[in-house]
C-alpha positions as CSV (number, residue, x, y, z in Angstrom):
1,X,10.3,24.5,6.5
2,X,13.5,23.7,4.7
3,X,13.9,20.1,3.3
4,X,16.9,19.7,5.5
5,X,14.7,19.7,8.7
6,X,11.7,17.9,7.3
7,X,11.1,14.6,9.3
8,X,10.9,11.4,7.2
9,X,9.5,8.0,7.7
10,X,9.8,4.6,6.0
11,X,6.4,2.9,5.7
12,X,6.1,-0.7,4.5
13,X,3.1,-2.1,2.7
14,X,1.8,1.4,1.8
15,X,-0.1,0.8,-1.4
16,X,-3.6,0.4,0.3
17,X,-5.5,0.0,3.5
18,X,-3.9,1.0,6.8
19,X,-0.4,1.4,5.3
20,X,-1.7,3.9,2.8
21,X,-3.5,5.9,5.5
22,X,-0.4,6.0,7.6
23,X,1.7,7.3,4.7
24,X,-0.8,9.9,3.7
25,X,-1.4,10.9,7.4
26,X,2.3,11.4,8.1
27,X,2.6,13.5,4.9
28,X,-0.3,15.6,6.2
29,X,1.7,16.1,9.4
30,X,4.6,17.4,7.4
31,X,6.7,14.3,6.9
32,X,8.5,13.1,3.8
33,X,7.7,9.4,3.2
34,X,9.6,6.4,1.7
35,X,6.9,3.9,0.7
36,X,7.5,0.2,0.0
37,X,5.5,-2.6,-1.5
38,X,6.2,-5.9,-3.2
39,X,5.2,-4.2,-6.4
40,X,6.4,-0.6,-6.3
41,X,4.2,0.3,-9.3
42,X,1.2,-0.2,-7.0
43,X,2.4,2.8,-5.0
44,X,2.1,5.3,-7.8
45,X,-1.4,6.7,-6.7
46,X,-0.1,7.1,-3.1
47,X,3.1,8.8,-4.3
48,X,1.0,11.2,-6.4
49,X,-1.3,12.0,-3.5
50,X,1.6,12.7,-1.1
51,X,3.4,14.9,-3.7
52,X,0.1,16.8,-4.0
53,X,0.4,17.6,-0.3
54,X,3.8,19.2,-1.0
55,X,5.8,16.4,0.6
56,X,8.5,14.1,-0.9
57,X,7.4,10.5,-1.7
58,X,9.8,7.8,-2.8
59,X,8.6,4.3,-3.9
60,X,10.8,1.2,-3.3
61,X,10.4,-2.5,-3.7
62,X,10.5,-4.6,-0.5
63,X,10.1,-8.4,0.0
64,X,10.2,-9.3,3.6
65,X,10.6,-12.9,2.7
66,X,14.1,-12.2,1.5
67,X,15.9,-11.2,4.7
68,X,19.3,-10.8,3.2
69,X,18.0,-8.0,1.0
70,X,16.6,-5.9,3.8
71,X,19.8,-4.0,4.7
72,X,20.1,-3.0,1.0
73,X,16.5,-1.6,1.1
74,X,17.3,0.5,4.2
75,X,20.5,1.7,2.5
76,X,18.5,2.7,-0.6
77,X,15.9,4.5,1.5
78,X,18.4,6.5,3.4
79,X,20.4,7.3,0.3
80,X,17.3,8.9,-1.2
81,X,16.0,10.3,2.1
82,X,18.9,10.8,4.5
83,X,16.8,12.4,7.2
84,X,14.9,9.2,7.9
85,X,14.3,8.6,11.6
86,X,11.1,6.5,11.8
87,X,10.2,3.0,10.5
88,X,6.6,1.8,10.3
89,X,6.4,-2.0,10.0
90,X,3.0,-2.3,8.3
91,X,3.6,-4.9,5.6
92,X,2.4,-8.4,6.3
93,X,0.2,-11.2,5.0
94,X,-3.3,-11.7,6.3
95,X,-4.5,-14.3,8.8
96,X,-4.4,-17.9,7.7
97,X,-7.7,-19.6,8.5
98,X,-6.5,-23.1,9.3
99,X,-6.9,-25.4,12.3
100,X,-3.6,-25.9,14.1
101,X,-3.8,-29.7,13.6
102,X,-3.9,-29.2,9.9
103,X,-1.2,-26.5,9.5
104,X,1.7,-27.4,7.2
105,X,5.3,-26.3,7.4
106,X,4.7,-24.3,4.2
107,X,1.7,-22.5,5.6
108,X,3.6,-21.7,8.7
109,X,6.5,-20.3,6.7
110,X,4.2,-18.3,4.5
111,X,3.0,-16.3,7.5
112,X,5.9,-16.3,9.9
113,X,8.6,-15.5,7.3
114,X,6.9,-12.2,6.4
115,X,5.0,-11.2,9.6
116,X,7.8,-12.0,12.1
117,X,11.1,-13.0,10.6
118,X,11.2,-10.4,7.8
119,X,9.8,-7.7,10.1
120,X,12.5,-8.5,12.7
121,X,15.4,-8.3,10.3
122,X,14.1,-5.1,8.7
123,X,13.8,-3.6,12.2
124,X,17.4,-4.8,12.9
125,X,18.7,-3.1,9.7
126,X,16.9,0.1,10.4
127,X,18.1,0.1,14.0
128,X,21.7,-0.6,12.9
129,X,21.6,2.4,10.7
130,X,20.1,4.7,13.4
131,X,22.8,3.6,15.9
132,X,25.6,4.0,13.4
133,X,24.5,7.6,12.9
134,X,23.9,8.2,16.6
135,X,20.4,9.3,15.6
136,X,17.4,8.9,17.8
137,X,14.3,7.5,16.2
138,X,11.1,5.5,16.5
139,X,10.0,2.1,15.2
140,X,6.3,1.4,15.1
141,X,5.0,-2.1,14.2
142,X,1.5,-3.1,13.3
143,X,0.5,-6.0,15.5
144,X,-3.1,-7.4,16.0
145,X,-5.5,-8.4,18.8
146,X,-4.7,-11.9,17.6
147,X,-1.3,-11.4,19.3
148,X,-2.8,-10.8,22.7
149,X,-6.0,-12.9,23.0
150,X,-6.9,-16.3,21.7
151,X,-8.9,-17.0,18.5
152,X,-9.7,-20.4,17.0
153,X,-8.3,-21.1,13.6
154,X,-5.7,-18.4,13.4
155,X,-2.8,-19.8,15.5
156,X,0.1,-19.1,13.1
157,X,-1.0,-15.5,12.6
158,X,-1.5,-15.0,16.3
159,X,1.9,-16.5,17.2
160,X,3.6,-14.2,14.7
161,X,1.9,-11.1,16.0
162,X,2.7,-12.1,19.6
163,X,6.3,-12.3,18.5
164,X,6.0,-8.7,17.2
165,X,4.7,-7.6,20.6
166,X,7.6,-9.2,22.3
167,X,10.1,-7.9,19.8
168,X,8.7,-4.4,20.6
169,X,9.3,-4.9,24.3
170,X,12.7,-6.5,24.1
171,X,14.2,-4.0,21.6
172,X,12.6,-1.0,23.4
173,X,14.8,-1.9,26.4
174,X,17.9,-2.8,24.3
175,X,17.8,0.4,22.2
176,X,16.6,2.9,24.8
177,X,20.2,4.0,25.5
178,X,20.4,5.0,21.8
179,X,17.2,7.1,22.0
180,X,15.3,4.7,19.8
181,X,11.7,4.1,20.8
182,X,9.7,1.0,19.8
183,X,6.0,0.7,20.1
184,X,3.2,-1.3,18.4
185,X,-0.3,-0.7,17.4
186,X,-2.7,-3.7,17.6
187,X,-5.8,-3.1,15.5
188,X,-9.0,-5.0,16.1
189,X,-11.1,-5.9,13.1
190,X,-10.7,-3.1,10.5
191,X,-12.4,-3.4,7.1
192,X,-9.6,-3.2,4.5
193,X,-9.2,-4.9,1.1
194,X,-7.7,-8.0,2.8
195,X,-10.6,-8.3,5.3
196,X,-13.6,-7.6,3.1
197,X,-14.1,-11.3,2.1
198,X,-14.2,-12.5,5.7
199,X,-16.8,-9.8,6.6
200,X,-19.2,-10.6,3.8
201,X,-20.9,-13.4,5.7
202,X,-23.6,-11.8,7.8
203,X,-23.5,-14.4,10.6
204,X,-19.7,-14.1,10.9
205,X,-19.9,-10.4,10.9
206,X,-22.5,-10.3,13.7
207,X,-20.5,-12.8,15.7
208,X,-17.4,-10.6,15.4
209,X,-19.3,-7.5,16.4
210,X,-20.8,-9.2,19.4
211,X,-17.3,-9.5,20.9
212,X,-16.6,-5.8,20.6
213,X,-18.0,-3.5,23.4
214,X,-18.2,-0.5,21.1
215,X,-20.3,-2.6,18.7
216,X,-18.4,-1.4,15.5
217,X,-15.3,-2.1,13.6
218,X,-12.3,0.2,13.4
219,X,-11.3,2.3,10.5
220,X,-7.9,2.5,8.7
221,X,-7.8,6.2,9.5
222,X,-8.2,5.5,13.3
223,X,-5.3,3.0,13.1
224,X,-3.2,5.5,11.2
225,X,-3.9,8.2,13.8
226,X,-2.3,6.1,16.5
227,X,0.8,5.6,14.4
228,X,1.0,9.3,13.7
229,X,0.9,9.9,17.4
230,X,3.6,7.4,18.2
231,X,5.9,8.9,15.5
232,X,5.4,12.4,16.9
233,X,7.4,14.2,19.6
234,X,4.2,14.0,21.7
235,X,5.0,10.3,22.3
236,X,8.6,10.9,23.3
237,X,8.1,9.2,26.7
238,X,6.4,6.2,25.3
239,X,8.3,3.0,24.5
240,X,7.8,-0.7,24.7
241,X,4.0,-0.4,24.6
242,X,1.4,-2.3,22.6
243,X,-1.5,0.1,21.9
244,X,-4.7,-1.8,21.3
245,X,-7.3,-0.1,19.1
246,X,-10.0,-2.7,19.2
247,X,-13.3,-1.2,20.5
248,X,-12.7,-2.8,23.9
249,X,-12.2,-6.4,22.7
250,X,-9.2,-7.0,24.8
251,X,-10.8,-5.4,27.9
252,X,-12.7,-8.6,28.6
């Protein structure tokens, strides 16, 4: 396959966990990948791995808390990889464990500015570029079961992820005439570096498993597989959907 026709995706927060598995999985499917992280140096092992698969990998710095810089990040990405047609919104901060009555403005902003505001404006910048090029594409966002069902002590995170779900639906309708599909993947509990601490307590772990009909947690590879499908031509008739990968949690 010539480089000219190689598909390419921009994956945010790709240095570890689900983001890393998404980036590597897309490369295994034949995609070139632009990877972002707050600290692009942390992407070096992933870049090396993807290059070992024979695919192009480019590392860029991205701070979703700085919305005025996001259009520049997209411009840098497409300058280096002009065949980009897919954005994967994976970057975010983990759930804040805090009762709603005790949440400060600063704690609210720490979660919402990244997980919702920054994600929205990066999506806007990428959509603007696709539309300006008359190029169809796909935008896939990582949501959470917290955005669909209630959990005590995680209100800010859940509100932000619910916003991602609605962003997906609203923009799927608005951008459908441009051939741009928007979908989201909503993982259930998935052991990643940001979740390990919360899973160390045996009682908490068992209580979490008790809510899951399949009686196990998900894997980063399973979440990445869903993203790989949504980015592929096989999902060309799917838009505006929230795909829950949660072992049946939201079936209750």
